[in-house]
N, C-alpha and C positions, 0 to 999 in steps of 0.2 A: 614049755614045750607043747602042752595041751592047747594053749592059746594060739600058738603058731599053727598047729594042725587045723584048728577051727578057721583061722584066717585063710589058710591055703585052700581048705574045702570051700569056703565062701567065695574066694576069688575064682576057683575052678568053676563053680556053679554059675557065677556071674558071667564069666567068659563064654561058657556054653550057652547060657540063656541069651546073652546079647548077640551071639553069632546066629542063633536060631531066629531071633527077632529080625536081624538084618535080612536073612533069607526070606522070611515071611514078608517083609516090606518090599523086597524085589518082586515077589510073586504078586503082591497087591498092585504094584506099579504096572506090571505087565498086564494084569487083568484089567486095570483102568484103561490102559492104551487099547486093549482089545475092545473094551466097552465103547470107547470113543470112536475108533476107526473100524471095528469089526475084525474078524479073524482073517479076512481076505485070503482064504484058501491056504492058510498056514505060511504066508510069506513072512519074512523077518520083520519084526516090529521096527527095527532100526531104520529100515528103508522108509517106513511111513513117517517117522520122526523127521528125517532129513528131507523127505520129498513133499510132504503135504501140509505142514503147519506153517502158516505165514508168520511174519514178524508181528503182525497185528493180532496174533493169537485167534485167528478165525477158526472156529471148530465146526466140523461138518455135521456133527450130531451132538446134541446136548447130553449131559450126564443123566438127565431125567428120562432118556429114551422117548423123546417126543415122536408122535406119529407123523408121517409125511404131511398131513394136513395142518399140523401145529407148527411146522417149521416156518420161519420168516422167509421172505423172498431172498434175502442175503444168504441165509443158510442153504436154501435150495440151489442158489447159484454156486455156492461153495461146493456143494455135492457134485454139480455138473463139472466144475473145474477140477475136482479131485479125480473124477473119471477121465477127464481129458489128460491130466498129468500122468495118472497111473496107466492108462491105455497106451500112451506113447512111451512111457518108461519101461513097460513090461511087454511090448509088442503084442498087445491084445487088440487085434483089429476090430472085433465086434464092439468092444467097450469104447474104443476111440471113435468109431463111426457113429455110435449111438448118441454122442453129445452134439452132433451137428444136425441141422435140418437137412432134408434130402437135397434142397436147392441152395444150400449155403455156398458162398463164394469165398475162396481163400486166395488172397493176393500175396504171392511169394516170389522171391528171387531164387530161381532154380538154374544151376549151372551158369550163373552170371547173367541170366535173362529173366526179366520181369514177366510173370505168368499169372493167369487166372486159373485156379484149379477147383475141381469138385471135391467133396469129401472123399469119394472113392479113390480119386487120383492121389490125394494126400495120404490116405491110409495105406495105399500101395507102397509107400516109402518104407514101411515096416514089415512088409509081407515075407521077406527072406530071412528075417531074424527069428530065433526060437521063441515061440509064444510062452509067456510067463517068466522068461529069463530077463533079469534086470540088464538094461543095455547102457547104463552109465548116464542117463538123462535125469537130472534132478530138477524138479519144478517147485516154484514158490509163488504163491499169490501175493502180489504187491498191493493191489487195490481193486475194489469193486465199488461201482457207483450205480445206484438203481434210481430210475425215474419211471414210476408207474409200472408199465409192462415192458420196458426196455432197460438194458443195462450195459455198461462197459466194464471190462476187466483187463487188468494188466498183470501178466504172468512172466516171471523170469525163468528161463530154461537154461541150465548150465550143464555142460559136458566137460567136467574137469580133466578127464583123460586126454581130450583133444584140445584143451584150453580154449573152449568156445562158450560164449554167453550170448543168448538171444533174449530179446524182449518181444513178447507176443501181445498184441492188442486185439481184444476179442469184443465183438458186438453180440449181445444176447437178446432173445425175445421170449417172453412168457407165452407159452402155448398150452392152453388148458391150465393145469396146475404145475407144469414142468417148465424149466428153462432150457433153451437150446441155443447153441452158437449158430448165428446166421451169417457171420463174416469174421474173417481172421486176416491179419497181416503180421509180419514179423521182420525184425532187423537184427543184425549181429552187432553187438556193442562192446566186444572185447578188444577193439583196436585193430582188428584185421579186416 
């Protein structure tokens, strides 16, 4: 009987300890995600996981907290693309417009008509939506190719609720120590 009581006490302790350890691991995982992506004004971490990590595991900041001057060009481009995706996914006009050069040219089909747009005209598509509220656009970086001070990037934008998938092709230029989008074109690839 005494043995049984000891065994039950041990099992109870083990279960409580293992549950506490699981909760501790969840906190550490969330802290790790915040370390990688930043707190982003308390937005849900799950949106960052779905929206901003590419299949090639491109991280936008290293775990060592590199300063901006220590980041590689590919990491800096990743940061620009993160702002592009997040700005359009959360209707943040200032953040979205900041990724483009002032004279960038966007070649898009709008209302069935091929048009050349400025960044201000493109950003205006998001002006009526609530700033900071997720609008259903998920972005994923598919590729980045860097050649000295120019780069191309391919980004998939999906809007599952509307059954839409777009591929954005972006041309970027290194200006000073930052990378900006100088041109964009996109096409719908979901079969419609």
